[in-house]
C-alpha positions as a Python dict, from the first residue, in 0.01 Angstrom:
ca = {
    (1, 'M'): (0, 0, 0),
    (2, 'T'): (196, -100, 308),
    (3, 'S'): (395, -421, 349),
    (4, 'S'): (294, -677, 610),
    (5, 'A'): (633, -851, 601),
    (6, 'G'): (747, -959, 947),
    (7, 'R'): (410, -902, 1114),
    (8, 'G'): (287, -1214, 1298),
    (9, 'S'): (601, -1411, 1218),
    (10, 'A'): (718, -1676, 1467),
    (11, 'P'): (1004, -1577, 1697),
    (12, 'G'): (1349, -1702, 1607),
    (13, 'P'): (1509, -2003, 1779),
    (14, 'D'): (1617, -1960, 2140),
    (15, 'P'): (1996, -1919, 2124),
    (16, 'L'): (2046, -2072, 2469),
    (17, 'V'): (1844, -2379, 2377),
    (18, 'A'): (2033, -2408, 2049),
    (19, 'R'): (2367, -2387, 2229),
    (20, 'L'): (2269, -2654, 2481),
    (21, 'R'): (2128, -2881, 2213),
    (22, 'A'): (2447, -2848, 2008),
    (23, 'A'): (2642, -2958, 2316),
    (24, 'G'): (2435, -3275, 2334),
    (25, 'C'): (2188, -3180, 2606),
    (26, 'V'): (1882, -3394, 2536),
    (27, 'F'): (1643, -3183, 2744),
    (28, 'A'): (1776, -2850, 2624),
    (29, 'E'): (1453, -2655, 2674),
    (30, 'E'): (1412, -2765, 3034),
    (31, 'E'): (1778, -2701, 3108),
    (32, 'A'): (1756, -2352, 2962),
    (33, 'D'): (1465, -2273, 3193),
    (34, 'L'): (1660, -2398, 3495),
    (35, 'L'): (1970, -2202, 3403),
    (36, 'R'): (1767, -1883, 3362),
    (37, 'A'): (1603, -1945, 3699),
    (38, 'A'): (1951, -1978, 3850),
    (39, 'V'): (2034, -1634, 3715),
    (40, 'A'): (1736, -1495, 3905),
    (41, 'E'): (1896, -1641, 4218),
    (42, 'G'): (2223, -1462, 4154),
    (43, 'G'): (2403, -1671, 3892),
    (44, 'D'): (2574, -1552, 3573),
    (45, 'L'): (2408, -1705, 3268),
    (46, 'N'): (2721, -1701, 3053),
    (47, 'V'): (2932, -1868, 3321),
    (48, 'L'): (2668, -2129, 3404),
    (49, 'T'): (2606, -2210, 3039),
    (50, 'A'): (2977, -2244, 2966),
    (51, 'R'): (3012, -2494, 3251),
    (52, 'R'): (2717, -2697, 3127),
    (53, 'V'): (2831, -2692, 2765),
    (54, 'A'): (3173, -2814, 2880),
    (55, 'G'): (3000, -3127, 3013),
    (56, 'E'): (2962, -3055, 3385),
    (57, 'P'): (2647, -3217, 3529),
    (58, 'L'): (2353, -2979, 3531),
    (59, 'E'): (2297, -3038, 3902),
    (60, 'T'): (2642, -2920, 4007),
    (61, 'V'): (2611, -2622, 3774),
    (62, 'L'): (2284, -2525, 3943),
    (63, 'G'): (2410, -2612, 4291),
    (64, 'W'): (2126, -2850, 4375),
    (65, 'V'): (1957, -3175, 4280),
    (66, 'A'): (1590, -3262, 4320),
    (67, 'F'): (1568, -3554, 4563),
    (68, 'S'): (1262, -3690, 4743),
    (69, 'G'): (1063, -3374, 4680),
    (70, 'R'): (1325, -3128, 4802),
    (71, 'R'): (1648, -2965, 4694),
    (72, 'V'): (1976, -3118, 4809),
    (73, 'A'): (2287, -2901, 4774),
    (74, 'V'): (2567, -3032, 4550),
    (75, 'G'): (2879, -2885, 4397),
    (76, 'P'): (3156, -2963, 4147),
    (77, 'G'): (3350, -3282, 4203),
    (78, 'V'): (3094, -3473, 4411),
    (79, 'F'): (2867, -3766, 4332),
    (80, 'V'): (2519, -3644, 4238),
    (81, 'P'): (2241, -3841, 4413),
    (82, 'R'): (2026, -4040, 4170),
    (83, 'R'): (1651, -4076, 4182),
    (84, 'R'): (1687, -4450, 4248),
    (85, 'T'): (1835, -4371, 4588),
    (86, 'E'): (1498, -4232, 4695),
    (87, 'L'): (1404, -4595, 4770),
    (88, 'L'): (1690, -4609, 5019),
    (89, 'A'): (1574, -4281, 5173),
    (90, 'R'): (1214, -4403, 5206),
    (91, 'T'): (1337, -4725, 5361),
    (92, 'A'): (1557, -4540, 5611),
    (93, 'V'): (1268, -4313, 5713),
    (94, 'G'): (1037, -4610, 5768),
    (95, 'L'): (1294, -4800, 5976),
    (96, 'A'): (1376, -4491, 6182),
    (97, 'R'): (1012, -4417, 6257),
    (98, 'A'): (963, -4776, 6371),
    (99, 'S'): (1262, -4755, 6604),
    (100, 'G'): (1094, -4537, 6864),
    (101, 'P'): (1163, -4180, 6974),
    (102, 'A'): (1502, -4022, 6903),
    (103, 'P'): (1640, -4302, 6684),
    (104, 'V'): (2012, -4296, 6606),
    (105, 'V'): (2052, -4301, 6228),
    (106, 'V'): (2390, -4325, 6055),
    (107, 'E'): (2455, -4284, 5684),
    (108, 'L'): (2794, -4418, 5576),
    (109, 'C'): (2937, -4355, 5227),
    (110, 'C'): (2703, -4058, 5254),
    (111, 'G'): (2830, -3842, 4967),
    (112, 'V'): (2638, -3517, 5012),
    (113, 'A'): (2414, -3690, 5271),
    (114, 'A'): (2094, -3685, 5067),
    (115, 'V'): (1948, -3981, 5258),
    (116, 'A'): (2052, -3845, 5599),
    (117, 'A'): (1899, -3509, 5512),
    (118, 'V'): (1565, -3673, 5427),
    (119, 'V'): (1568, -3867, 5755),
    (120, 'A'): (1658, -3556, 5953),
    (121, 'Q'): (1365, -3367, 5801),
    (122, 'D'): (1106, -3646, 5802),
    (123, 'V'): (1178, -3811, 6138),
    (124, 'P'): (1148, -3548, 6414),
    (125, 'G'): (1386, -3616, 6700),
    (126, 'A'): (1618, -3842, 6500),
    (127, 'R'): (1985, -3815, 6590),
    (128, 'V'): (2151, -3818, 6248),
    (129, 'H'): (2517, -3876, 6166),
    (130, 'A'): (2673, -3897, 5819),
    (131, 'A'): (3025, -3989, 5711),
    (132, 'D'): (3223, -4030, 5391),
    (133, 'V'): (3585, -4088, 5296),
    (134, 'D'): (3578, -3789, 5057),
    (135, 'P'): (3628, -3456, 5240),
    (136, 'A'): (3476, -3261, 4949),
    (137, 'A'): (3154, -3461, 4977),
    (138, 'V'): (3149, -3417, 5356),
    (139, 'R'): (3161, -3039, 5317),
    (140, 'W'): (2839, -3055, 5114),
    (141, 'A'): (2692, -3310, 5356),
    (142, 'A'): (2747, -3060, 5637),
    (143, 'V'): (2555, -2799, 5438),
    (144, 'N'): (2262, -3037, 5386),
    (145, 'L'): (2257, -3131, 5754),
    (146, 'T'): (2303, -2783, 5897),
    (147, 'G'): (2127, -2769, 6232),
    (148, 'R'): (1987, -3122, 6191),
    (149, 'G'): (2283, -3359, 6207),
    (150, 'T'): (2659, -3402, 6187),
    (151, 'A'): (2890, -3494, 5900),
    (152, 'T'): (3245, -3624, 5941),
    (153, 'A'): (3522, -3744, 5710),
    (154, 'G'): (3678, -4088, 5745),
    (155, 'D'): (3679, -4447, 5628),
    (156, 'L'): (3348, -4611, 5721),
    (157, 'F'): (3314, -4661, 6099),
    (158, 'D'): (3645, -4487, 6170),
    (159, 'A'): (3464, -4158, 6106),
    (160, 'L'): (3199, -4213, 6374),
    (161, 'P'): (3204, -4100, 6739),
    (162, 'A'): (3301, -4394, 6959),
    (163, 'D'): (2993, -4348, 7176),
    (164, 'L'): (2770, -4462, 6888),
    (165, 'R'): (2926, -4808, 6895),
    (166, 'G'): (2657, -5065, 6971),
    (167, 'G'): (2381, -4805, 6975),
    (168, 'V'): (2289, -4739, 6612),
    (169, 'D'): (1920, -4798, 6536),
    (170, 'V'): (1943, -4761, 6159),
    (171, 'L'): (2261, -4784, 5950),
    (172, 'V'): (2210, -4689, 5587),
    (173, 'A'): (2456, -4676, 5298),
    (174, 'N'): (2474, -4618, 4928),
    (175, 'A'): (2823, -4765, 4916),
    (176, 'P'): (2990, -4778, 4572),
    (177, 'Y'): (2868, -5088, 4390),
    (178, 'V'): (2975, -5056, 4027),
    (179, 'P'): (3218, -5339, 3940),
    (180, 'T'): (3559, -5200, 3849),
    (181, 'R'): (3542, -5331, 3494),
    (182, 'A'): (3208, -5154, 3440),
    (183, 'V'): (3322, -4808, 3549),
    (184, 'A'): (3453, -4739, 3199),
    (185, 'T'): (3104, -4796, 3057),
    (186, 'M'): (2941, -4530, 3276),
    (187, 'P'): (2825, -4204, 3109),
    (188, 'V'): (3117, -3972, 3032),
    (189, 'E'): (2952, -3700, 3243),
    (190, 'S'): (2992, -3920, 3550),
    (191, 'R'): (3340, -4047, 3466),
    (192, 'A'): (3473, -3698, 3404),
    (193, 'H'): (3309, -3510, 3691),
    (194, 'E'): (3233, -3752, 3977),
    (195, 'P'): (3496, -3913, 4202),
    (196, 'R'): (3576, -4274, 4117),
    (197, 'V'): (3581, -4361, 4487),
    (198, 'A'): (3207, -4293, 4493),
    (199, 'V'): (3123, -4556, 4232),
    (200, 'D'): (3397, -4823, 4210),
    (201, 'G'): (3294, -5119, 4426),
    (202, 'G'): (3579, -5353, 4338),
    (203, 'A'): (3588, -5667, 4126),
    (204, 'D'): (3225, -5771, 4184),
    (205, 'G'): (3100, -5433, 4309),
    (206, 'V'): (3050, -5551, 4667),
    (207, 'D'): (3393, -5491, 4826),
    (208, 'V'): (3293, -5180, 5023),
    (209, 'Q'): (2958, -5332, 5120),
    (210, 'R'): (3139, -5635, 5266),
    (211, 'R'): (3366, -5412, 5475),
    (212, 'L'): (3069, -5214, 5600),
    (213, 'L'): (2859, -5518, 5684),
    (214, 'A'): (3150, -5681, 5863),
    (215, 'G'): (3125, -5403, 6122),
    (216, 'A'): (2748, -5406, 6157),
    (217, 'D'): (2735, -5636, 6463),
    (218, 'A'): (2967, -5404, 6654),
    (219, 'W'): (2781, -5081, 6577),
    (220, 'V'): (2413, -5168, 6531),
    (221, 'R'): (2213, -5238, 6847),
    (222, 'P'): (2022, -5564, 6891),
    (223, 'G'): (1694, -5516, 6705),
    (224, 'G'): (1850, -5250, 6482),
    (225, 'H'): (1863, -5243, 6103),
    (226, 'V'): (2097, -5195, 5808),
    (227, 'A'): (1979, -5086, 5461),
    (228, 'V'): (2218, -5094, 5164),
    (229, 'E'): (2151, -4988, 4806),
    (230, 'T'): (2285, -5233, 4549),
    (231, 'G'): (2239, -5352, 4192),
    (232, 'E'): (1947, -5579, 4108),
    (233, 'H'): (2174, -5866, 4002),
    (234, 'Q'): (2413, -5807, 4293),
    (235, 'A'): (2141, -5830, 4558),
    (236, 'P'): (2205, -6199, 4642),
    (237, 'V'): (2576, -6127, 4693),
    (238, 'T'): (2498, -5823, 4909),
    (239, 'A'): (2248, -6025, 5113),
    (240, 'A'): (2505, -6300, 5169),
    (241, 'A'): (2747, -6045, 5316),
    (242, 'F'): (2520, -5966, 5611),
    (243, 'P'): (2624, -6113, 5946),
    (244, 'R'): (2512, -6465, 6023),
    (245, 'G'): (2172, -6484, 6192),
    (246, 'W'): (2034, -6154, 6063),
    (247, 'D'): (1690, -6145, 5898),
    (248, 'V'): (1760, -6023, 5543),
    (249, 'R'): (1515, -5917, 5274),
    (250, 'V'): (1540, -5751, 4931),
    (251, 'L'): (1329, -5450, 4831),
    (252, 'R'): (1277, -5360, 4466),
    (253, 'D'): (1123, -5053, 4296),
    (254, 'E'): (1091, -5111, 3923),
    (255, 'D'): (975, -4754, 3857),
    (256, 'V'): (1315, -4610, 3950),
    (257, 'D'): (1522, -4928, 3889),
    (258, 'A'): (1624, -4940, 4255),
    (259, 'T'): (1723, -5229, 4481),
    (260, 'V'): (1782, -5213, 4856),
    (261, 'V'): (1883, -5500, 5084),
    (262, 'V'): (1763, -5465, 5444),
    (263, 'G'): (1899, -5667, 5732),
    (264, 'S'): (1759, -5672, 6087),
    (265, 'R'): (1980, -5777, 6378),
    (266, 'P'): (1817, -6024, 6617),
    (267, 'A'): (1698, -5853, 6937),
}
């Protein structure tokens, strides 16, 4: 009589999933699949897993983040675009399309230029410029805009070519808007691996937005637009920072917990 021991038994636990779960990864199964797919694209599973287990964001480990139905390149040490910023991207695309042929679109505080990359792809003929104070982010922005736009390093408008002054159709920004006191409450993954300059918006979270909006009259053409991502409860403060006489409205997407304030300069 032969033994049937072992026949038909369930496979043992996936060691990669177990390792990720032990490190606190909530979606360990999905992350394991993504890491293995990265190996098929030339990555080393042991190296990638070690980085993830050490707490590095999954997106920078993989080298990309899913954003508005496409992959946006990211790397260690940069701010990873959130899904909520897709509202800002949709808004920028709509404003650019309504601005006529070859609209000039500028993304300030661009990070890796996720919004600018969406505009460049979805608005044929758009002249796209992106800028950020962080040179590391600008290097990734240049990758995402290869052949479709330019990325430069500098503080807000100082980074832009002078010939854009007064001629911008759409100015868009996901400027840092986390109040300084709240930065310490952000997830440890963000605090440890993303630059503080990308999130800290000063005492009330609107310091950088105020500086940006103070320059809007000089850079945005009459009839042009500015769209700024902000917090839901900060929206009235952001709206009040727009130049006097602009038509200002607040957009809200509850599904992704996103708020964007749009201002239109009088023609």
